[in-house]
Residue frames as a rotation matrix with the C-alpha (Angstrom) as fourth column:
MET 1
0.209 0.617 0.759 91.49
-0.978 0.153 0.145 125.74
-0.027 -0.772 0.635 107.99
ARG 2
0.838 0.080 -0.540 92.41
-0.215 0.957 -0.192 122.33
0.502 0.278 0.819 106.62
ASN 3
-0.135 -0.977 -0.167 95.92
-0.015 0.170 -0.985 122.61
0.991 -0.131 -0.037 108.00
THR 4
-0.380 0.069 0.923 94.52
-0.878 -0.340 -0.336 123.42
0.291 -0.938 0.189 111.42
TRP 5
0.680 0.693 0.240 92.40
-0.730 0.669 0.140 120.27
-0.063 -0.271 0.961 111.42
LYS 6
0.616 -0.542 -0.572 95.32
0.047 0.750 -0.660 118.19
0.787 0.379 0.487 110.17
GLY 7
-0.426 -0.817 0.388 97.51
-0.334 -0.257 -0.907 119.61
0.841 -0.516 -0.164 112.92
MET 8
-0.053 0.493 0.868 94.86
-0.998 -0.043 -0.037 118.90
0.019 -0.869 0.495 115.55
VAL 9
0.894 0.397 -0.208 94.41
-0.413 0.910 -0.039 115.32
0.174 0.121 0.977 114.34
LEU 10
0.290 -0.873 -0.392 98.15
0.131 0.442 -0.888 114.69
0.948 0.206 0.242 114.18
GLY 11
-0.468 -0.434 0.770 98.59
-0.636 -0.441 -0.634 116.27
0.614 -0.786 -0.069 117.61
ALA 12
0.384 0.701 0.601 95.84
-0.921 0.337 0.195 114.10
-0.066 -0.628 0.775 119.07
LEU 13
0.891 -0.083 -0.446 97.36
-0.069 0.947 -0.314 110.95
0.449 0.311 0.838 117.56
ALA 14
-0.100 -0.995 -0.010 100.85
0.004 0.010 -1.000 111.86
0.995 -0.100 0.003 118.74
GLY 15
-0.317 0.054 0.947 99.52
-0.884 -0.379 -0.274 112.67
0.344 -0.924 0.168 122.21
ALA 16
0.745 0.638 0.195 97.68
-0.667 0.711 0.221 109.38
0.003 -0.295 0.956 122.37
ALA 17
0.628 -0.581 -0.517 100.81
0.137 0.737 -0.662 107.48
0.766 0.345 0.542 121.30
VAL 18
-0.427 -0.806 0.411 102.96
-0.279 -0.315 -0.907 109.24
0.860 -0.502 -0.090 123.90
GLY 19
-0.005 0.521 0.853 100.31
-0.993 -0.100 0.055 108.67
0.114 -0.847 0.519 126.58
LEU 20
0.906 0.334 -0.259 100.09
-0.339 0.940 0.025 104.99
0.252 0.066 0.966 125.70
ALA 21
0.200 -0.923 -0.329 103.87
0.165 0.363 -0.917 104.64
0.966 0.129 0.225 125.84
LEU 22
-0.515 -0.385 0.766 104.05
-0.608 -0.466 -0.643 106.37
0.605 -0.797 0.006 129.24
GLU 23
0.398 0.747 0.532 101.23
-0.917 0.321 0.235 104.23
0.005 -0.582 0.813 130.59
SER 24
0.824 -0.153 -0.545 102.98
-0.035 0.947 -0.319 101.06
0.565 0.282 0.775 129.37
ILE 25
-0.235 -0.970 0.055 106.23
-0.016 -0.053 -0.998 102.12
0.972 -0.236 -0.003 131.01
ASP 26
-0.326 0.190 0.926 104.43
-0.899 -0.366 -0.241 102.88
0.293 -0.911 0.290 134.27
ARG 27
0.745 0.664 0.061 102.63
-0.661 0.722 0.207 99.52
0.093 -0.194 0.977 134.20
ALA 28
0.531 -0.636 -0.560 105.89
0.165 0.726 -0.668 97.67
0.831 0.262 0.491 133.51
ALA 29
-0.476 -0.718 0.509 107.59
-0.359 -0.370 -0.857 99.50
0.803 -0.590 -0.082 136.40
ARG 30
0.079 0.582 0.809 104.79
-0.996 0.013 0.088 98.50
0.040 -0.813 0.581 138.79
ARG 31
0.918 0.245 -0.312 104.99
-0.273 0.961 -0.049 94.86
0.288 0.130 0.949 137.67
ALA 32
0.108 -0.961 -0.256 108.77
0.102 0.267 -0.958 94.87
0.989 0.077 0.127 138.07
SER 33
-0.438 -0.215 0.873 108.40
-0.756 -0.437 -0.487 96.26
0.486 -0.873 0.029 141.58
THR 34
0.547 0.713 0.439 105.90
-0.834 0.513 0.205 93.54
-0.079 -0.478 0.875 142.46
ALA 35
0.800 -0.285 -0.527 108.16
-0.005 0.876 -0.482 90.87
0.600 0.388 0.700 140.98
VAL 36
-0.240 -0.948 0.210 111.16
-0.242 -0.151 -0.959 92.11
0.940 -0.281 -0.193 142.95
HIS 37
-0.296 0.176 0.939 109.23
-0.947 -0.184 -0.264 91.91
0.126 -0.967 0.221 146.21
SER 38
0.711 0.638 0.295 107.84
-0.668 0.744 0.001 88.41
-0.218 -0.198 0.956 145.52
THR 39
0.332 -0.652 -0.682 111.14
-0.555 0.450 -0.700 86.91
0.763 0.611 -0.213 144.33
PRO 40
-0.637 -0.636 0.435 112.41
-0.732 0.324 -0.599 85.75
0.240 -0.701 -0.672 147.77
ASP 41
0.010 0.725 0.689 109.16
-0.717 0.486 -0.500 83.89
-0.697 -0.488 0.524 148.44
ALA 42
0.834 0.295 -0.466 109.25
-0.550 0.509 -0.663 82.22
0.041 0.809 0.587 145.03
ALA 43
-0.034 -0.934 -0.355 112.90
-0.659 0.289 -0.694 81.27
0.751 0.210 -0.626 145.51
ALA 44
-0.580 -0.138 0.803 112.15
-0.781 0.373 -0.500 79.73
-0.230 -0.917 -0.325 148.92
ARG 45
0.466 0.814 0.348 109.28
-0.607 0.580 -0.544 77.69
-0.644 0.042 0.764 147.49
ALA 46
0.724 -0.244 -0.645 111.41
-0.532 0.399 -0.747 76.53
0.440 0.884 0.159 144.56
GLY 47
-0.368 -0.920 0.134 114.25
-0.777 0.225 -0.588 75.60
0.511 -0.321 -0.798 146.90
GLY 48
-0.272 0.358 0.893 111.91
-0.743 0.511 -0.431 73.51
-0.611 -0.781 0.128 149.05
ARG 49
0.807 0.586 -0.076 110.55
-0.478 0.572 -0.666 71.69
-0.347 0.574 0.742 146.02
ALA 50
0.388 -0.745 -0.542 114.07
-0.620 0.224 -0.752 71.08
0.682 0.628 -0.376 144.70
ARG 51
-0.527 -0.593 0.609 115.21
-0.847 0.306 -0.436 69.70
0.072 -0.745 -0.663 148.06
ARG 52
0.163 0.674 0.720 112.24
-0.596 0.649 -0.473 67.31
-0.786 -0.353 0.507 148.22
SER 53
0.877 0.149 -0.457 112.92
-0.476 0.406 -0.780 66.19
0.069 0.902 0.427 144.65
VAL 54
-0.034 -0.974 -0.223 116.59
-0.753 0.172 -0.635 65.54
0.657 0.146 -0.739 145.38
VAL 55
-0.483 -0.092 0.871 115.76
-0.785 0.486 -0.384 63.53
-0.388 -0.869 -0.307 148.51
SER 56
0.549 0.777 0.309 113.18
-0.499 0.601 -0.624 61.50
-0.670 0.188 0.718 146.60
LEU 57
0.731 -0.336 -0.594 115.59
-0.524 0.283 -0.804 60.81
0.438 0.898 0.030 143.74
ALA 58
-0.357 -0.905 0.230 118.32
-0.847 0.210 -0.488 59.80
0.394 -0.369 -0.842 146.20
GLN 59
-0.200 0.369 0.908 115.98
-0.676 0.618 -0.400 57.36
-0.709 -0.694 0.126 147.93
GLU 60
0.844 0.527 -0.102 114.87
-0.412 0.514 -0.752 55.87
-0.344 0.677 0.651 144.62
GLY 61
0.365 -0.803 -0.471 118.50
-0.678 0.118 -0.726 55.52
0.638 0.584 -0.501 143.55
ALA 62
-0.515 -0.536 0.669 119.39
-0.855 0.376 -0.358 53.80
-0.060 -0.756 -0.652 146.83
ASN 63
0.255 0.696 0.672 116.47
-0.510 0.687 -0.518 51.38
-0.821 -0.211 0.530 146.41
LEU 64
0.883 0.039 -0.467 117.48
-0.456 0.303 -0.837 50.67
0.108 0.952 0.285 142.83
ALA 65
-0.066 -0.990 -0.122 121.08
-0.810 0.124 -0.573 50.03
0.583 0.061 -0.811 143.88
ALA 66
-0.387 -0.021 0.922 119.95
-0.776 0.548 -0.313 47.69
-0.499 -0.836 -0.229 146.68
ARG 67
0.670 0.686 0.284 117.79
-0.383 0.647 -0.660 45.68
-0.636 0.333 0.696 144.26
ALA 68
0.689 -0.485 -0.539 120.62
-0.544 0.145 -0.826 45.50
0.479 0.862 -0.164 141.74
ALA 69
-0.376 -0.853 0.362 123.04
-0.891 0.225 -0.394 44.32
0.255 -0.470 -0.845 144.44
GLN 70
-0.045 0.443 0.895 120.57
-0.612 0.696 -0.375 41.65
-0.790 -0.565 0.240 145.56
ARG 71
0.909 0.376 -0.181 120.10
-0.355 0.470 -0.808 40.43
-0.219 0.799 0.560 141.98
ALA 72
0.268 -0.894 -0.358 123.84
-0.724 0.058 -0.688 40.29
0.636 0.444 -0.632 141.48
ALA 73
-0.484 -0.424 0.765 124.24
-0.851 0.431 -0.300 38.32
-0.203 -0.797 -0.569 144.72
ASP 74
0.404 0.720 0.564 121.48
-0.466 0.693 -0.550 35.94
-0.787 -0.041 0.615 143.62
ARG 75
0.863 -0.119 -0.490 123.17
-0.447 0.268 -0.853 35.36
0.233 0.956 0.179 140.26
VAL 76
-0.195 -0.980 0.039 126.51
-0.843 0.147 -0.517 34.70
0.501 -0.134 -0.855 141.91
ALA 77
-0.317 0.143 0.938 124.86
-0.728 0.597 -0.337 32.27
-0.608 -0.789 -0.085 144.29
GLU 78
0.759 0.643 0.105 123.09
-0.398 0.585 -0.706 30.49
-0.515 0.494 0.700 141.40
SER 79
0.596 -0.597 -0.537 126.31
-0.568 0.160 -0.807 30.22
0.567 0.787 -0.244 139.42
ASN 80
-0.498 -0.775 0.388 128.00
-0.825 0.286 -0.488 28.70
0.268 -0.563 -0.782 142.50
GLY 81
-0.551 0.347 -0.759 125.20
0.056 0.923 0.381 26.11
0.833 0.168 -0.528 142.73
ALA 82
-0.947 0.249 -0.202 123.53
0.201 -0.029 -0.979 27.45
-0.250 -0.968 -0.023 145.83
ARG 83
-0.201 0.958 0.205 119.78
0.927 0.118 0.356 27.61
0.317 0.262 -0.912 146.11
VAL 84
-0.882 -0.061 0.467 118.45
0.009 -0.993 -0.114 31.20
0.471 -0.097 0.877 146.09
GLY 85
-0.512 0.724 -0.462 115.82
0.799 0.204 -0.566 31.95
-0.316 -0.659 -0.682 148.74
GLY 86
-0.617 0.320 0.719 112.98
0.388 -0.672 0.632 34.18
0.685 0.668 0.290 147.67
């Protein structure tokens, strides 16, 4: 009788482990399916954010270059003895 109980307990544990594994696989498959369907939307949002960031960085770079060019022109004018207007 002891062997029967041991077999039942081991069978129950093995069944629970297999059931848990199958449930995990099913859950992962559902999440993967959801992720596949939401990927284009996420990519579009990321692309829009990236485009805005690039435009902003380009504008900041242009402003920085303009200020640097003005400073350089002011220094050249000062070294030539001209009065710099502010």
